[in-house]
C-alpha positions as CSV (number, residue, x, y, z in Angstrom):
1,M,72.6,17.8,-52.2
2,A,74.6,14.2,-53.2
3,R,74.1,11.2,-50.8
4,T,77.4,9.4,-49.5
5,K,77.2,6.1,-49.6
6,K,76.8,5.6,-45.5
7,E,73.5,7.1,-45.9
8,E,72.4,5.2,-48.7
9,A,73.1,2.4,-47.4
10,K,71.3,3.2,-44.5
11,V,67.9,2.0,-45.8
12,I,65.3,0.5,-42.7
13,K,63.9,-3.0,-43.4
14,H,60.8,-3.8,-41.2
15,N,59.0,-7.5,-40.5
16,F,55.8,-6.6,-42.4
17,S,53.2,-9.6,-43.3
18,K,51.9,-9.1,-47.0
19,P,49.2,-7.2,-47.4
20,T,45.8,-9.3,-47.7
21,E,43.0,-8.1,-49.8
22,R,41.2,-5.9,-47.5
23,D,43.7,-3.6,-46.9
24,F,43.7,-2.5,-50.2
25,E,39.9,-2.4,-49.9
26,I,41.0,-0.3,-46.7
27,I,43.4,2.1,-49.0
28,K,41.2,3.1,-52.2
29,A,44.1,6.2,-53.6
30,P,46.2,9.2,-52.9
31,R,44.6,12.5,-52.7
32,I,46.9,14.6,-54.9
33,T,46.5,18.2,-53.8
34,E,48.8,21.3,-53.4
35,K,48.4,20.9,-49.6
36,S,48.8,17.3,-49.7
37,M,52.2,17.6,-51.8
38,S,53.4,20.2,-49.6
39,L,52.6,18.1,-46.6
40,M,54.4,15.1,-48.4
41,Q,57.5,16.7,-49.1
42,E,57.8,19.2,-45.7
43,Q,56.2,16.9,-42.6
44,N,56.3,13.6,-44.5
45,K,52.9,13.0,-44.4
46,V,50.3,10.6,-46.7
47,T,47.0,12.0,-47.2
48,L,45.1,9.3,-48.5
49,Q,41.0,7.9,-49.4
50,V,40.0,5.9,-47.4
51,A,36.9,2.9,-47.3
52,E,34.1,4.4,-44.8
53,D,34.1,1.8,-42.7
54,A,37.9,1.8,-41.8
55,N,39.5,3.0,-38.2
56,K,42.7,4.3,-37.7
57,T,43.9,1.3,-36.6
58,E,42.8,-0.7,-39.6
59,I,44.5,2.0,-41.7
60,R,47.6,2.1,-39.8
61,L,48.0,-1.7,-40.5
62,A,47.0,-1.5,-43.9
63,F,49.4,1.4,-44.8
64,Q,52.1,-0.4,-42.9
65,R,52.1,-3.6,-44.8
66,I,51.4,-1.8,-48.5
67,F,54.0,0.3,-48.4
68,Q,56.4,-1.8,-45.7
69,V,57.2,1.9,-44.0
70,K,56.3,2.6,-40.2
71,V,53.6,4.7,-39.4
72,T,54.0,6.7,-36.9
73,D,50.1,9.0,-36.6
74,V,47.0,8.6,-38.5
75,K,44.6,11.5,-38.5
76,I,41.1,10.8,-40.5
77,S,37.8,13.0,-41.3
78,N,35.0,12.6,-43.0
79,V,34.8,15.0,-45.8
80,K,30.9,15.9,-47.0
81,A,29.5,15.8,-50.0
82,K,28.9,19.3,-52.1
83,E,26.2,20.6,-54.2
84,T,27.6,21.8,-57.4
85,T,25.8,23.9,-60.5
86,R,27.4,24.2,-64.3
87,G,26.2,27.0,-65.6
88,T,22.7,27.6,-64.4
89,R,21.2,24.9,-65.7
90,Y,22.6,21.5,-64.4
91,K,23.2,20.8,-61.2
92,G,24.7,17.9,-59.1
93,V,26.4,16.7,-56.3
94,I,30.4,16.0,-55.2
95,S,30.3,12.7,-53.6
96,G,32.1,13.0,-50.1
97,Y,34.3,10.3,-48.4
98,K,36.3,9.8,-45.8
99,K,40.3,10.7,-45.5
100,A,43.4,10.0,-44.1
101,V,46.3,12.2,-43.3
102,V,49.1,9.3,-42.7
103,T,52.3,9.7,-41.3
104,I,55.7,8.3,-42.2
105,A,58.5,7.6,-39.4
106,E,61.4,9.9,-39.5
107,G,64.0,8.3,-42.0
108,E,61.6,6.8,-44.3
109,A,60.0,7.5,-47.5
110,I,57.7,6.1,-50.0
111,D,57.3,6.8,-53.6
112,L,53.6,7.6,-55.0
113,F,54.0,8.4,-58.5
114,K,56.1,4.8,-59.2
115,D,56.4,3.7,-63.3
């Protein structure tokens, strides 16, 4: 469906401060999977890999400063490291990381795939 001029003009502006260097250390990268993409489209949630020492408040503030959107909820979890085998000979480890699922307020959106 095409948006009308009224809907396009309805852009929410927030007064967030500028992002700091620590904000970019907290938010490392987006986690792109089928499940995370469906969450992004259907429920306005973004899945991120974050710093191991970051807490919910730091993640919320860093995300708001970097992307200039209002965050309504943050859920975090630690993903454990996994052992892997290539064939029968080569063994290795897939590193663990901390994951955050950030819920963005209704009516707001971000574009993770800018040119």
